[in-house]
C-alpha positions in Angstrom: -45.3 -30.4 3.1 -44.2 -26.8 3.3 -41.5 -25.6 5.6 -43.9 -23.8 7.9 -46.1 -26.9 8.3 -42.9 -28.9 9.2 -41.9 -26.4 11.8 -45.5 -26.4 13.3 -45.5 -30.2 13.4 -42.1 -30.5 15.2 -43.1 -27.9 17.7 -46.3 -29.8 18.4 -44.5 -33.1 18.8 -42.0 -31.5 21.1 -44.8 -30.0 23.2 -46.6 -33.3 23.4 -43.4 -35.1 24.5 -44.0 -34.1 28.1 -40.9 -31.9 28.4 -41.7 -29.7 31.4 -39.5 -26.9 30.3 -41.2 -26.5 26.9 -44.6 -26.8 28.5 -43.8 -24.2 31.2 -42.6 -21.8 28.5 -45.6 -22.3 26.3 -48.1 -21.8 29.1 -46.3 -18.8 30.7 -45.4 -20.5 33.9 -42.9 -18.9 36.4 -39.3 -18.6 35.1 -38.0 -20.9 37.9 -39.6 -23.9 36.1 -37.9 -23.0 32.8 -34.8 -25.0 32.0 -32.6 -23.0 29.5 -30.6 -26.1 28.7 -33.7 -27.8 27.3 -34.7 -24.7 25.3 -31.2 -24.4 23.9 -31.2 -28.0 22.7 -34.6 -27.5 21.2 -33.6 -24.3 19.4 -30.5 -25.9 18.0 -32.5 -28.8 16.7 -35.1 -26.5 15.2 -32.5 -24.3 13.5 -30.8 -27.4 12.1 -34.2 -28.7 10.8 -35.0 -25.3 9.2 -31.6 -25.3 7.5 -32.1 -28.7 5.9 -35.8 -28.0 5.2 -35.0 -24.8 3.3 -32.0 -26.2 1.3 -33.0 -28.6 -1.6 -31.2 -31.9 -1.2 -30.4 -31.9 -4.9 -28.7 -28.5 -4.9 -25.1 -28.7 -6.3 -22.3 -27.7 -3.9 -20.5 -24.4 -4.5 -17.9 -24.4 -7.2 -14.3 -23.4 -6.3 -13.8 -21.5 -9.6 -17.1 -19.7 -9.8 -18.1 -19.3 -6.1 -15.2 -19.6 -3.7 -12.3 -18.1 -5.7 -13.9 -14.7 -6.3 -14.7 -14.4 -2.6 -11.0 -15.0 -1.7 -9.7 -12.8 -4.5 -11.9 -9.8 -3.4 -11.2 -10.1 0.3 -8.0 -12.0 1.0 -5.6 -11.8 -2.0 -4.2 -8.4 -0.9 -2.3 -10.1 1.9 -2.1 -13.6 0.6 -1.2 -13.4 -3.1 1.7 -14.7 -5.1 3.9 -11.6 -4.3 2.7 -10.9 -0.7 2.3 -14.2 1.2 1.7 -13.2 4.8 2.1 -16.2 7.0 3.5 -18.0 3.9 -0.1 -18.5 2.8 -0.9 -18.0 -0.9 -4.4 -17.9 -2.2 -3.4 -17.4 -5.8 -4.5 -20.9 -6.8 -6.3 -24.0 -5.5 -3.0 -25.9 -5.1 -1.4 -23.2 -2.9 -4.7 -22.8 -0.9 -4.7 -26.5 -0.2 -1.0 -26.4 0.9 -1.7 -23.7 3.5 0.8 -21.6 5.3 3.0 -21.8 8.4 0.0 -22.7 10.6 -0.6 -25.8 8.5 -3.3 -26.9 6.0 -6.0 -24.3 5.5 -8.8 -26.8 4.6 -9.7 -30.3 5.6 -12.1 -31.6 3.0 -15.5 -32.5 4.5 -14.7 -30.9 7.8 -15.3 -27.1 7.9 -15.3 -27.2 11.7 -11.7 -28.3 11.6 -10.6 -26.2 8.7 -8.4 -23.2 9.6 -9.7 -21.2 6.7 -13.3 -21.5 7.9 -12.4 -21.0 11.6 -10.5 -17.8 10.8 -13.2 -16.2 8.7 -15.8 -16.9 11.3 -13.6 -15.6 14.2 -13.6 -19.0 15.9 -9.8 -19.0 15.6 -7.5 -16.0 16.1 -6.4 -13.9 14.4 -9.7 -13.6 12.6 -9.6 -12.8 8.9 -9.6 -10.6 7.0 -7.1 -8.8 9.2 -8.6 -5.4 8.5 -11.7 -6.3 10.5 -14.1 -6.3 7.5 -15.8 -9.6 8.1 -17.1 -11.6 5.1 -20.8 -11.5 4.5 -22.7 -14.3 6.1 -23.6 -15.7 2.6 -20.0 -15.7 1.6 -19.0 -17.6 4.8 -21.8 -20.1 4.2 -20.6 -20.6 0.6 -17.1 -21.5 1.8 -18.5 -23.8 4.5 -20.7 -25.7 2.0 -17.8 -26.0 -0.3 -15.5 -27.5 2.4 -18.2 -29.8 3.7 -18.9 -31.1 0.2 -15.3 -32.2 0.0 -13.5 -29.0 -1.1 -13.4 -30.1 -4.7 -10.9 -28.5 -7.0 -11.9 -26.7 -10.2 -12.7 -29.1 -13.1 -10.0 -29.5 -15.8 -11.8 -27.2 -18.3 -13.1 -24.8 -15.7 -11.2 -21.5 -15.4 -11.0 -19.8 -12.1 -13.4 -16.8 -12.3 -11.6 -13.4 -12.4 -13.1 -10.0 -12.7 -11.8 -7.2 -14.9 -12.9 -3.8 -13.8 -14.9 -1.9 -16.3 -13.2 1.5 -16.7 -15.5 4.1 -18.3 -14.1 6.2 -21.0 -14.7 9.7 -19.6 -13.6 12.6 -21.9 -12.7 15.9 -20.3 -14.9 18.9 -21.2 -11.9 21.3 -21.2 -8.2 20.9 -21.9 -6.3 19.7 -18.8 -2.6 19.4 -18.0 -1.3 16.1 -16.7 -0.1 16.2 -13.1 3.6 16.5 -12.2 3.7 13.5 -9.9 7.5 13.3 -9.6 10.6 15.3 -10.2 14.3 15.0 -9.9 17.4 17.1 -10.6 20.4 15.6 -12.5 23.4 15.7 -10.2 25.0 18.6 -12.2 21.8 20.6 -11.6 21.4 21.4 -15.4 18.5 19.1 -16.1 15.1 18.6 -14.3 13.0 15.5 -15.0 9.3 15.8 -14.5 7.2 12.6 -14.2 3.8 13.0 -15.8 1.0 11.0 -17.4 2.6 8.4 -19.7 5.8 10.4 -20.1 8.8 12.0 -18.5 9.6 15.6 -19.6 13.2 16.9 -19.5 13.4 20.6 -18.9 16.1 23.2 -18.3 15.6 24.3 -14.7 16.9 27.8 -15.5 14.8 28.7 -18.6 12.0 26.2 -18.0 12.5 25.2 -21.7 11.3 21.7 -22.7 14.4 19.8 -24.0 13.0 16.3 -24.6 10.1 13.9 -23.8 10.6 10.3 -22.9 7.3 8.6 -23.9 5.7 5.2 -23.5 5.1 4.9 -19.7 2.1 2.7 -18.7 0.3 5.4 -16.8 1.2 8.2 -14.3 4.9 8.4 -13.6 5.0 8.3 -9.8 8.7 8.4 -9.2 11.9 9.5 -11.1 15.6 9.4 -10.1 18.9 10.1 -11.8 21.9 7.8 -11.4 24.8 9.3 -9.4 26.7 10.0 -12.6 23.7 11.5 -14.2 23.8 9.2 -17.3 20.7 7.2 -16.5 17.2 8.0 -15.5 14.8 5.6 -13.7 11.1 6.3 -14.2 8.6 4.2 -12.2 4.8 3.8 -12.1 2.5 1.2 -13.5 -1.1 0.3 -13.6 -3.1 0.4 -10.3 -4.0 -3.1 -9.1 -2.3 -4.7 -12.1 1.4 -4.2 -12.0 4.3 -1.9 -11.5 6.7 -0.7 -14.2 10.2 0.5 -14.0 12.0 2.0 -17.0 15.6 2.9 -17.2 16.7 5.4 -19.8 20.0 6.6 -21.3 19.6 10.3 -20.7 21.9 11.6 -23.4 20.8 9.2 -26.1 17.1 9.4 -25.0 17.2 5.7 -25.4 15.2 3.1 -23.4 17.6 0.5 -21.8 15.3 -1.6 -19.7 11.6 -2.1 -19.0 11.1 -4.0 -15.8 7.8 -5.4 -14.5 8.3 -6.8 -11.1 5.7 -5.6 -8.7 2.0 -6.6 -8.4 0.9 -2.9 -8.1 2.1 0.6 -8.8 5.6 1.7 -7.9 5.7 4.9 -5.8 9.4 5.3 -5.0 12.6 4.7 -6.9 16.2 5.4 -5.8 19.6 4.6 -7.2 22.2 3.2 -4.8 25.2 5.5 -4.3 27.4 3.3 -6.4 24.9 3.4 -9.3 25.0 -0.4 -9.7 21.6 -1.1 -8.3 18.2 0.6 -8.0 15.5 0.2 -5.4 11.7 0.4 -5.9 8.8 0.5 -3.5 5.3 -0.4 -4.3 1.7 -0.3 -3.2 2.1 -4.1 -3.0 3.9 -3.7 0.3 7.3 -4.8 -1.2 10.7 -3.2 -1.8 12.8 -4.7 -4.6 16.4 -4.2 -5.5 17.4 -4.4 -9.2 20.7 -4.8 -11.1 20.9 -1.7 -13.3 23.1 -3.4 -15.9 20.9 -6.4 -16.5 17.5 -5.3 -15.2 17.3 -8.5 -13.1 16.0 -8.6 -9.6 18.6 -8.9 -6.8 16.3 -9.4 -3.8 12.9 -8.5 -2.3 12.6 -6.8 1.1 9.4 -7.9 3.0 8.2 -6.6 6.3 5.8 -3.7 5.6 2.1 -4.6 5.9 0.8 -1.7 3.8 1.8 0.3 0.8 5.4 1.6 0.7 5.6 5.2 -0.5 9.1 6.5 0.1 12.8 5.2 0.0 16.2 6.6 0.6 19.7 5.1 0.7 22.2 6.2 3.3 25.3 7.9 1.7 27.5 4.8 2.2 24.9 2.6 0.4 24.9 0.1 3.3 21.4 0.9 4.5 18.0 1.6 2.9 15.3 3.5 4.7 11.6 3.2 3.8 8.3 4.8 4.9 4.9 3.1 4.6 1.2 3.5 5.1 1.6 1.0 7.9 3.0 4.0 10.0 6.5 2.6 10.2 9.9 3.8 9.1 12.1 0.8 8.5 15.8 0.5 8.2 17.2 -2.3 6.1 20.6 -3.9 5.6 21.1 -3.6 1.8 23.6 -6.5 1.5 21.4 -9.1 3.2 17.9 -7.6 2.9 17.5 -7.9 6.7 15.3 -5.4 8.5 17.4 -3.9 11.2 14.8 -1.9 13.1 11.6 0.0 12.9 10.8 3.6 13.9 7.1 3.4 15.0 6.2 6.7 16.7 4.0 7.9 13.8 0.3 7.6 14.6 -1.0 7.3 11.0 0.2 6.3 7.5 3.4 7.9 6.1 3.8 9.4 2.7 7.3 10.8 2.7 10.7 10.7 4.1 14.0 12.5 3.7 17.6 11.8 4.9 20.0 14.5 5.9 23.2 14.7 3.9 25.2 12.8 6.6 22.7 9.9 6.6 22.5 10.2 10.4 19.0 11.6 10.6 15.7 10.8 8.9 12.5 12.9 8.7 9.1 11.4 7.9 5.6 12.7 7.6 2.1 11.7 6.5 -1.5 11.6 7.4 -1.1 12.7 11.0 0.3 16.1 9.7 3.4 15.7 11.8 7.1 15.9 10.9 9.2 13.6 13.0 13.0 13.5 12.9 14.9 10.5 14.3 18.6 9.7 14.7 19.8 6.7 12.6 22.0 4.6 14.7 23.4 1.1 14.0 20.8 -0.9 15.9 18.1 1.6 16.7 16.9 5.1 16.2 15.8 7.8 18.7 13.1 10.4 18.1 14.7 13.8 18.2 12.0 16.2 17.2 8.3 16.3 16.4 6.1 19.1 15.1 2.5 19.2 13.9 3.5 21.1 10.7 0.4 21.4 8.6 -3.4 21.5 8.7 -3.7 18.4 6.4 -1.7 15.3 5.4 2.0 15.8 4.5 2.7 14.8 0.9 6.4 15.3 0.4 9.6 16.2 2.3 13.1 17.2 1.1 16.3 17.9 3.0 18.7 20.5 1.6 22.1 19.3 0.5 23.8 21.6 3.1 21.6 20.1 5.9 20.3 23.5 7.1 16.7 23.3 5.7 13.8 20.9 5.5 10.9 21.7 3.1 7.5 20.1 3.1 4.3 20.1 1.0 0.8 19.2 2.2 -2.7 18.6 1.2 -3.5 21.9 2.8 -2.0 23.5 -0.3 1.0 24.9 1.5 4.7 24.5 1.1 6.8 25.3 4.2 10.5 25.8 4.8 11.9 24.8 8.2 15.1 25.3 10.0 16.2 21.6 10.3 17.9 22.2 13.7 14.7 23.0 15.6 11.8 22.8 13.0 11.0 26.4 13.3 9.1 27.7 10.3 11.1 30.1 8.1 8.7 30.7 5.2 5.3 29.5 3.9 4.1 29.5 0.3 0.4 29.1 -0.6 0.0 26.7 -3.6 -2.7 26.7 -6.3 -3.0 22.9 -6.0 -1.4 20.0 -4.2 2.4 19.9 -4.4 2.9 16.2 -5.2 6.6 16.4 -5.8 9.4 18.3 -4.2 13.2 18.4 -4.6 16.2 20.6 -3.7 18.7 21.4 -6.5 22.1 19.7 -6.0 23.7 23.1 -5.0 21.0 23.8 -2.5 20.2 27.2 -3.9 16.7 26.3 -5.1 14.0 23.7 -4.7 11.4 22.7 -7.3 7.7 21.9 -6.8 5.5 19.8 -9.1 1.7 20.1 -8.7 -1.5 18.2 -9.3 -2.7 20.8 -11.8 0.3 20.1 -14.1 2.3 23.2 -13.2 5.8 23.3 -11.6 7.7 26.1 -10.0 11.3 26.7 -8.8 11.9 28.7 -5.6 15.4 30.2 -5.1 17.0 30.3 -1.7 19.8 32.7 -2.6 23.0 32.6 -4.6 25.0 30.5 -2.1 24.1 27.7 0.3 25.2 29.7 3.3 23.0 32.7 2.6 20.2 33.5 5.0 17.0 32.1 3.5 15.1 35.1 4.7 17.4 37.6 3.1 15.9 40.3 0.8 14.3 38.7 -2.2 15.8 35.3 -1.5 12.5 33.4 -1.5 10.5 35.0 -4.2 9.3 32.3 -6.6 10.2 32.1 -10.2 7.1 31.0 -12.2 7.2 28.4 -14.9 
């Protein structure tokens, strides 16, 4: 008997049962004779009947490896993976899924209605998941329900959990292109400039623009570079998007690779040496900050509190605190020795891309998608918003504070670089750029700042022969091309 005939028969039986509510509805009697409770019970029974009638009794239950794990990997692993376990809940394997998080077991085999995983993805329990509000498709939710109700069976011994490897097309450029300059850093003596590019770091003379050496072998784009305080070491960071971060530490004079460190689950976007040079900090798209021992390459500790990608880092001059900026809109201040988050500066209204500390370490500036530069004081237990300015027509990409503390320079997706008086954020000068200025740094003497661009070019802008000279003096701000 077909499903339609079964539905017709059950409706006929229900109508013949003498139920006045159904009869009134079927014969278009006045609404006052209609009992919604009876109709609800009937509808529920009918829906249940249709579900069982349309699902073959012999259909195999969903497989964890082939059906459930790919759903969790695509929608939930970003916040509940081996490296980022929000709520102490790890979906990296069947065993950790079964263990659950701080709210208790996530699944109760045979009872989807009592399983926290199912209740969260349906919105029956709060907070609903995924946390970004993108609800799973009905078919995906149903697959998870059926798997739980069938006993939440683990993968078979010979059954590998399904994973997907993205197919990356091999697209050849039609014309010669220059690799972007995604990061740059001056050596402390100001005589060497490191440019982070595609799969390499280029060392150039900032005065003559002459290429002195190339440090090859990076996994992909170099997204951050930093010299050690004594200038002997260079840290270059990047990695493969969605696959892992990479940190390489080089002996600058010998051009020799000392360490290759893989410790993040995604690309590294910021790297900074501690003032004593003994440790280095990295920040990643995986929402984590890590501290590494420079001599051994071993991890010291992981700082966890951001809930989105961390794009910028800076140590205070005494090395006791670390400041970070993230796409979660927060600037966080950390105690380096303990890894404790001390406080969060949360006035930004959108994701942050950049931050800069003033030379004293008592003020921090940050900017990002809301186009606004904000400056806060950095106190022991809290920070106070001191200044705020909508500085650009598009997202702010980078910020740098001059070594003398007088100037703040910014770059933006509006293809402009601006110089500000740090005291009141008044604009002193604007330079139109041929492409996005992805990297930005002042020279150690404060006389110049360098800009690295998406089109592969870089440029050095002089501010004058001495840090005290007026930045708007005659000829002081004319750029020197590469």
